[in-house]
C-alpha positions as CSV (number, residue, x, y, z in Angstrom):
1,X,0.0,0.0,0.0
2,X,1.1,3.7,-0.4
3,X,0.2,6.8,1.4
4,X,0.9,10.2,-0.3
5,X,2.0,12.9,1.9
6,X,2.9,16.6,1.5
7,X,6.5,15.7,1.7
8,X,7.0,12.5,-0.3
9,X,5.5,9.1,-1.2
10,X,6.3,6.5,1.5
11,X,5.1,2.9,0.7
12,X,4.6,0.5,3.6
13,X,4.1,-3.2,3.0
14,X,1.7,-5.0,5.2
15,X,2.2,-8.8,5.9
16,X,0.8,-11.1,8.5
17,X,1.4,-9.6,11.9
18,X,4.0,-7.3,10.6
19,X,4.4,-4.1,8.6
20,X,7.6,-3.0,6.7
21,X,9.3,-0.4,4.7
22,X,11.3,-0.6,2.1
23,X,10.8,-4.4,1.7
24,X,9.0,-7.2,3.5
25,X,11.6,-9.9,3.7
26,X,10.2,-13.5,3.4
27,X,10.5,-15.6,6.6
28,X,12.5,-17.0,8.0
29,X,14.7,-14.0,8.6
30,X,17.6,-14.2,10.9
31,X,19.4,-11.5,12.8
32,X,23.1,-11.8,11.7
33,X,24.3,-9.1,14.0
34,X,22.8,-7.5,17.0
35,X,24.7,-4.3,16.1
36,X,24.3,-2.0,13.1
37,X,27.0,-1.8,10.6
38,X,29.8,0.8,11.1
39,X,28.2,3.0,8.5
40,X,24.9,3.2,10.3
41,X,26.1,3.2,13.9
42,X,26.1,7.0,14.2
43,X,22.6,7.6,12.8
44,X,21.1,4.5,14.6
45,X,20.7,6.1,18.0
46,X,19.0,9.2,16.5
47,X,16.5,7.0,14.5
48,X,15.8,4.9,17.5
49,X,14.9,8.0,19.6
50,X,12.7,9.3,16.8
51,X,11.0,5.9,16.4
52,X,10.2,5.9,20.2
53,X,8.5,9.2,19.8
54,X,6.5,7.9,16.8
55,X,5.5,4.7,18.7
56,X,4.2,6.9,21.5
57,X,2.4,9.1,19.2
58,X,0.5,6.2,17.6
59,X,0.0,4.4,21.0
60,X,2.1,1.4,20.0
61,X,3.6,-0.3,23.2
62,X,6.9,-2.1,23.5
63,X,7.5,-4.3,26.4
64,X,11.3,-4.4,26.8
65,X,14.0,-2.1,26.0
66,X,15.6,-4.2,23.3
67,X,12.2,-4.5,21.6
68,X,13.5,-1.6,19.4
69,X,16.9,-1.7,18.0
70,X,18.9,-1.4,14.6
71,X,20.1,-5.0,13.6
72,X,21.5,-6.6,10.5
73,X,19.1,-9.2,9.1
74,X,19.0,-11.8,6.2
75,X,16.7,-14.1,4.7
76,X,17.8,-17.6,5.6
77,X,18.2,-18.9,2.1
78,X,19.1,-15.8,-0.1
79,X,20.0,-12.1,-0.2
80,X,22.4,-9.9,1.6
81,X,22.5,-8.5,5.1
82,X,20.0,-5.7,5.5
83,X,20.1,-3.0,8.2
84,X,16.7,-2.9,9.9
85,X,15.1,-0.8,12.5
86,X,13.2,-3.8,14.1
87,X,10.4,-3.1,16.6
88,X,8.6,-5.9,18.5
89,X,5.1,-5.1,19.7
90,X,2.0,-7.1,20.5
91,X,-0.2,-7.4,17.4
92,X,-3.9,-7.1,17.0
93,X,-6.2,-6.4,14.2
94,X,-7.2,-3.1,15.9
95,X,-3.6,-1.9,15.8
96,X,-3.0,-2.6,12.3
97,X,-3.7,0.9,11.0
98,X,-1.6,2.4,13.6
99,X,1.3,0.1,12.8
100,X,1.0,1.2,9.1
101,X,1.0,4.9,10.0
102,X,4.0,4.5,12.4
103,X,6.1,2.7,9.7
104,X,5.2,5.5,7.2
105,X,6.4,8.0,9.6
106,X,9.6,6.2,10.3
107,X,10.3,5.7,6.7
108,X,9.8,9.5,6.1
109,X,12.3,10.2,9.1
110,X,14.9,7.8,7.7
111,X,14.5,9.2,4.1
112,X,14.9,12.6,5.4
113,X,18.1,11.8,7.3
114,X,19.7,9.4,4.9
115,X,20.4,10.1,1.2
116,X,21.6,6.6,0.5
117,X,22.1,3.2,2.2
118,X,18.7,3.5,3.9
119,X,17.9,1.6,7.1
120,X,14.9,-0.7,6.6
121,X,11.9,-0.8,9.2
122,X,9.8,-3.6,10.4
123,X,7.3,-3.7,13.2
124,X,6.6,-7.3,14.0
125,X,4.8,-9.4,16.6
126,X,6.7,-11.3,19.2
127,X,5.8,-14.8,17.9
128,X,7.4,-14.0,14.6
129,X,10.9,-13.5,16.2
130,X,10.8,-15.3,19.5
131,X,10.9,-19.1,20.3
132,X,7.7,-20.9,19.7
133,X,6.1,-23.5,21.9
134,X,3.4,-25.9,20.6
135,X,1.5,-28.7,22.0
136,X,-1.4,-30.6,20.6
137,X,-5.0,-29.9,21.7
138,X,-6.3,-31.7,24.9
139,X,-9.7,-30.1,24.6
140,X,-12.2,-32.9,24.2
141,X,-15.0,-30.6,22.8
142,X,-12.7,-29.1,20.1
143,X,-11.0,-32.5,19.3
144,X,-14.4,-34.0,18.7
145,X,-15.3,-31.5,15.8
146,X,-11.7,-30.9,14.7
147,X,-12.0,-33.0,11.5
148,X,-15.0,-31.1,10.2
149,X,-13.5,-27.7,11.2
150,X,-10.2,-28.6,9.5
151,X,-12.1,-29.5,6.4
152,X,-13.9,-26.1,6.6
153,X,-10.6,-24.4,7.0
154,X,-9.1,-26.2,4.0
155,X,-12.2,-25.3,1.9
156,X,-11.8,-21.5,2.8
157,X,-8.2,-21.7,1.9
158,X,-9.0,-23.1,-1.5
159,X,-11.4,-20.2,-2.1
160,X,-8.7,-17.5,-2.2
161,X,-6.0,-16.9,-4.8
162,X,-3.4,-16.4,-2.3
163,X,-3.7,-19.9,-0.7
164,X,-5.4,-22.0,-3.4
165,X,-3.4,-25.3,-3.7
166,X,-0.8,-23.8,-1.5
167,X,-1.6,-25.4,1.9
168,X,0.8,-27.9,3.3
169,X,-0.2,-28.4,6.8
170,X,-3.1,-27.6,9.2
171,X,-3.1,-28.3,12.9
172,X,-4.8,-27.5,16.1
173,X,-3.0,-27.0,19.3
174,X,-1.6,-24.5,22.0
175,X,0.6,-22.0,20.1
176,X,2.6,-19.1,21.4
177,X,5.8,-17.7,23.1
178,X,5.0,-18.9,26.6
179,X,7.6,-21.7,27.6
180,X,4.5,-23.6,29.2
181,X,2.8,-24.7,26.0
182,X,-0.4,-25.2,27.8
183,X,-0.5,-21.6,28.7
184,X,-0.5,-20.4,25.1
185,X,-3.7,-19.7,23.0
186,X,-5.6,-22.4,21.2
187,X,-4.5,-21.9,17.8
188,X,-5.2,-23.3,14.2
189,X,-1.7,-23.4,12.6
190,X,-1.6,-23.3,8.8
191,X,1.5,-23.7,6.9
192,X,1.6,-22.7,3.0
193,X,4.1,-23.0,0.3
194,X,6.6,-20.3,-0.1
195,X,5.0,-19.0,-3.3
196,X,1.9,-17.8,-1.3
197,X,1.6,-14.1,-1.2
198,X,1.7,-13.0,2.5
199,X,0.4,-9.5,1.8
200,X,-2.9,-11.2,1.0
201,X,-3.2,-13.3,4.1
202,X,-5.3,-11.0,6.4
203,X,-8.2,-11.2,4.1
204,X,-8.0,-15.0,4.1
205,X,-7.7,-15.3,7.9
206,X,-10.4,-12.8,8.5
207,X,-12.7,-15.0,6.4
208,X,-11.6,-18.1,8.4
209,X,-12.1,-16.4,11.7
210,X,-15.7,-15.3,10.5
211,X,-16.4,-19.0,9.7
212,X,-15.0,-20.2,13.1
213,X,-17.4,-17.9,14.9
214,X,-20.4,-19.4,13.1
215,X,-19.5,-22.9,14.5
216,X,-18.6,-21.8,18.1
217,X,-14.9,-21.7,17.6
218,X,-14.6,-17.9,17.8
219,X,-12.2,-18.1,20.8
220,X,-9.7,-20.1,18.6
221,X,-6.8,-18.1,17.1
222,X,-5.6,-18.6,13.5
223,X,-2.0,-18.3,12.5
224,X,-0.3,-18.8,9.1
225,X,3.2,-19.2,8.0
226,X,5.3,-20.1,4.9
227,X,6.6,-23.7,5.0
228,X,10.3,-22.5,5.4
229,X,9.3,-20.6,8.5
230,X,7.7,-23.7,10.1
231,X,9.5,-23.8,13.6
232,X,9.1,-27.6,14.1
233,X,11.1,-28.7,10.9
């Protein structure tokens, strides 16, 4: 998506539980260095300070001091290291618009301060960057109807261009960042092929959530990832 401002055009890219500028790196993405490169070190502190003010402006919380930093990141399979202003914050659909506006503001700040060798920006949810814990569902009521619900989920995935014939795996269990797997949210986990366009997933997942509501599964979360990002492989 792109938002035109009086200063310049800043385009942000919205994925699933993350928003980025200048590029949305396909996961898995690894931090190759916790520190910025020498060429970006001097400007990094200034950019982080301005980013904190932008987060406050848009009411976007960060839970720990190191949830905002400039790092070097790289896709696990290809590409070069990319300097990134990485911000980790709890995601919700209600916060999506605020995230997009914040990334837009940060992109504008970086563009104003750097003529070249830009630092990229990504706001992402904790479960996309922290260790994940998963255990199978032990809920008798959910397990009893899981086969029919899984079939419904698959049918909905087949009805969208982004996920049609792309589904590799669907499972039900407790999924999240809590080391006690049973303390995490009940979640339908979906893995799709790497060719599936992540920027189109929100519409797909919103549709699936609506169907879950209609069968009494409204409390169950839905999470989708590319095959290569599957944490249990």
